[in-house]
C-alpha positions, 0 to 999 in steps of 0.5 A: 492518471493522477497521483497525490502527495500530501499537499500536491498533485501530478497529472500524467497527460496522454502525450507523456508530459506532466502537470503539477499543482498544489503546495510548491515544496511538496511537489507542486513545483516541477519547473526544475525538471520540466524539461525531463518530464517527457514520455512519462509512463507512470508516476508515484508519490511519497508524502512530499515528493514525486518520482516519474518513470519515463518510457526509456526506463529513466526516473525523474524526481522532484518535491521536498528533499526529506521525502525522497525528491533527491535521487542524485546519489543513485541516478546512475543506477536508475536505468531500465526501471520497470516499476517504482514503489513509494512509501512516506519518505522512500522510493524503491525502483524495480529494474527489469533485471530484478534488482532494486534501487532505493533512496530517501530516508535512510532510516526507514528504507532509503538505504538497502545496502545491507541486503542488496546482494539478496535483492535479486530476481525481485517480483514485488515490493511492498513498503510501509512508512517504516520499512520495505519488503521484497518478494523474490521469484523463488517465493522468499522475502527480503526486508530492510528499514526500521528493524522493530517496525518490519525491517527485520524479518529474521524471526519468521524468515524460515516460514517465509517460503512460497509467498504469493502476496505481501501487505503492509500496515504502518509498522508491520507486514503480513505475507500470504503463502501459496498454502493459504496460511499467513506469516506476520512480523513487525510491531504486534500492536499494529498487526505484527503478531497474529498468534491469537487468530493463526488457527483461523488463517487458512485458505486465505485468498487476499489480505488488505491493510489499514494503518494499524490492522489487517483483514484476510479474505478467505476462499469461502468468503469469510473475513479474519481481522487482527491488529489495532482495534481502533484501526479495524483489527476487531470485526466482531460486531459485524462478523455474522454479516461478513459472509460471501465477501468478494472485495475488501478495501481499507482506509487508514482506520477502517475497512469496507467489504463488498458482498456478493449480493451488492451490499456493503459491510463496514467496521473500524473507526466511525470517523474514517468510514467504519460507520456507513449507517447514514448511506446504508439504504443506498449501498445496493448493487455495488460493483466496486469500492474505493478508499482514501485515507478517511473515507470510501466511495462505492460505485453502483451498477447504475453508475451512481456513486455513494460516499461516506466517512470524513470530509475534513482533514485534521 
């Protein structure tokens, strides 16, 4: 497997060792910890650092200090870890006992001390660049990080019951309940306010998020979107085509939906994959869609790959 920070790569080999390359300050130089990178079973990346989870449940970090490479303050707690979640500058480790350990930028979720006593029986962690949200075993949610950007869910806490999935945009969160309804919080312009389409958010199967918008796939195969129009929050131009949708993927500014007949519908910023007109005739018999920050990749049944979006980085 391979993981990427903004300027470096880390490859996990079959024997559990790790090879890194790219820009040295952003994680390409792992020489200082290379002796510890043995029996690694998973790697996660922030914008400028990496965290490797070993088979013994220990964690090894390296890269740029501003992006979470320094885990010394919590190293003693990084035992019996089963999963690591990364955001732009924060790492969150979920331990086998359901507790959580965080490190990185304290303003954006690296410090979870205020809610540490509530972080018990954690089942899932979702992180935005600004905040984090933990789904507990009883279906409730605990949040921390930048208050206005989703770290404070107190306004909707009474509604956060029987949650089955949490998804994050840049500065907002959306929780899908087992009843099929949705609860949102965070910056309204980035999807934190779904009041305008709340009546449509029924029988929701899954939610996907771009950097500033959300797309909910309903059980009937239709799609409801909200948030920043520039990030795909408005799907009105393709709404009639969004029928029998089976899968949705998101780049940072747009969405792509795979229909049951193997065709694809896109919307959002054209420079980020929201416009697939140049390859539309090739988007047939598609089985899977994958997304990067600025582009999409469709895998067809015959094994061929079709790509669209921007090939340049700003």
